[in-house]
N, C-alpha and C positions, 0 to 999 in steps of 0.2 A: 520550399521548406519540406522536410520529411513528415511522414504520416506515422505518428508513433502510437502503436497499440500497447496498452498495459493489460496484460492477462489479469483480471480482477480476482483477486484471492488465488491465483494460479489459474489453470484450465479447469474452472469450477463447474462446467457442465459435463465434463469428461470424467472427473475424479472428485472425491470429497474436497471441498474448499480448504484452502489454508493447510494442506498436507504436502508432504514431500512428493507424493504421487502426482499431485496437481502441479506442482512446481517443475518436476521432471519433465512432464509433457511439454512444457514451453519449448524446450530443446527440440523435441521431436517434431513439433509443429512449426518451427521456424520463427518463434516469437522471442524477441531479445530482451523485452522488459515484462516484469510482472509486478503486481502489488500485493502486499500482505499486510496483516495487522499484528502489532506487538503489544503484548500485555505481560503481567507478572503474577507469579504465584506467592503463596504465603511464605516460602522459604527464599524468595528474591530470584528465583529462577525466571528467566525471560522466555516466553513461549510465543507461538504463533496461533492466535485465536481471535476471532472477530467479536464474539459476545464475551461478557464477563461471567457467563455461567456456562455450564456444560450441556444444558438442557437440549438445545436445538441440533447440535451437531455430534452427539456421542450417545453412548448407551447408559450415561450417568446423569445425575441432576446435581446442582448445587453451585456454589460460587467458586470461580477460579482462586479467589483469595483465601479459601479454606483448605486447599490441597498443596502438596509439595511435589518435587520432581519424582520421587519414588512412586507416587500415586499414578503417574502417567502410564506405567506399565500395565495397569489394570483398567484403563479406559479405552474402550473401542471407538475410534473417531471415523470408522469407514463402513461399517455394516449398514448404517442407516441409508447409505447412497447406493450400494450394490454389493453383491456376493463377492465380486472380485477383490473388494477392499476390506473384507473382514479382517480385523486385527490392525487396521491402520491406526497409527498413534497421533496424538497431538505433538507437533515437533518442538523442540527448543530451538531457541535462536541460534545457538551453536551448531546444531545439526543442520540447520537451514543454510548457515554460512558456509559449511563444507560443501554442500550441494552447489551454492552459488559459485564458489570457486572452481569447482569440478566443471560445471558445464558453462562457465563464462556468461552468466546472466546478469543483466542489470535489474535494479530493483527500486521500487517506490515503497519505503517503510512507512506505514501509518502508525504513529504513536496513539494508542487509545487514551481517552480521558479516563485515567485509572479512577475507579469508584472505591478503591480500598484505603483512601486517606492519603494525608500529606507524606508520611514516611515512605509508604509504597510507591508513590508518584515520583518522588525524589529518587528512590533506588531504581525505579524504571528508567529514568533519564540517565542517571550516572552509569548504570551497567550497560545500556544500549551505547552510549558513547564509547565506552571501553570495548565492547564487543566489535564495533566497527573497525578496530584496529586489526582484527583478524582477516578482514577482506583483502583479497589480492589487490595490487595497485591498479589493475586495468578495469576494475569493477566500477561501474558509474552508479551514483545513488541519489535519490531525492528523498527527503524526510517531510511528511505531511501530518496534520493533525487538525482536528476541529477545535482544539484547545490552544488558543494563541499564548497563554501563559506557559505551556509546555514547549511550544515551538520557540518562544523567545529565550527560554532557559537553555534549550538545546543550542541555539545559535550562539549563545554566550560561550559555550563549551567547544563547539565545532563551527567557528564562522566560515570555514571554507566549504561547507557542505550546503547545497541549496535546499530551501525549505518551501513548501507550499501550503497556503492556508486553505482548508476546506470550508466550504459554505454550503449550507442548504438554501434553497431559493427563498424561503420564508424568513431566513435570517440574514439576508444580504441586504443590510440597511445602508444608509449613506455613509456611515462610518467605515465601510470596508477598506477604503484606502488607508485610513489611520491604522487599522489593525494590521494591514499589510506592512506599512512602514515600521510599526512597533516591533514586528516580528522579523524585519529585515528579509522579507520573503522575495523570492525570485518568481515564484509561480502562484497563481490563483487556481484553485481547483473548485469550480462552481458545479452545482447540480445540473444535470441535463434538462429536467422538466422545468419549464419555464425560461429557459436561457434563450435570450433573442439576439439577433445580429447587432442591435444597438448597444446591448450589454457587452458583447465581445469586442466591438469596436472601442468602447469606453476602456475596458481593461488593457487593450493594446496601446491605447493612446497614453496610458500610464507607464508604458514599458514593460508590462508583465507578460510573461509566458502563460499559456492557458491549457489546462489538462481538465477534461470534463467527465464527470461520472454520472451515472453508469449507462453506456450507450449500447444497446442490443439491437439496433436497427441499422442496417447498412446505408440505407438512403439518408437517415439522420446524420450518421457519421460522415458521410460524403458532404452534406450540407454544412456540418460544422467545420470540417477542414477547408471548404471553400470559403468560409467566413474568416479563417486565419487562426483556428485554434491550433496548439502545438501537438496535443494528443488526446486520446480518449481511453478511459477505462471501460473494458467490456468483459462480459462473461462468455463471449462467443468468438474470441480472436481466431479460433480455428476455421470459421467460416468466411473470414475476409479474404479477398483476392491476393495473389502473391505479390502485387504492387505495394502491399502494406508490410511485407514481411522482408526479412534478411538485409534490407538496405536501411532499416531504421537507425536514425541518428537524432541527437537532441543538441540544441544550441547552448544550453546553460546547465551543465551539470558538473559534478566534482569527481575526480578520481579519489580514492581513498589513500 
């Protein structure tokens, strides 16, 4: 079984997370898969951003749901990280798709649990489904979320694309398998902290592929792969040996 590295929010220790620079570095470092976060602005533009506020990773404060696409020109999402990234922008999904097609990268899109209300949540899902049509046919995709309602709705619209249910360890109750079934999920994405060999064996016995987040220790990654996980999300993909790179493949994925 291949060892799949997902560059978490791109090469996020080398460039500002969830920016085009961070995703471009995946190509340079031989990483075939990356993970990113999808959210929506007030004007229904889809953007790549982990938080629903600007405060942590830009020079502005406030909610994503109060700004529009034109406002992105005035938001610096790179200077907080380093001088080389002054002027880096929050990318739109369309801009990211252009990069994905150019560099032939595979992607795990995480749909954020939109805090902007029902209408914005529905728009996020619908516009995301439409945007996927712009990906080249040879690009492989997984869609994940902590929100099973969003995953289930997405699966209604794009049943051929595999989805992964995200779980924090403290929320991984006995009903996890029911949630997976309701979402028609092919993957389970459990938190690294607290994950045991027995849990991995249980997930595998149900037929699920397992991608673990977020693993920033090479020995722990090796242990997880020896237990039979499919992949790991990591902030330090560039530090892994070459055996983890270039030959990455995945058993259950969909071409768009």
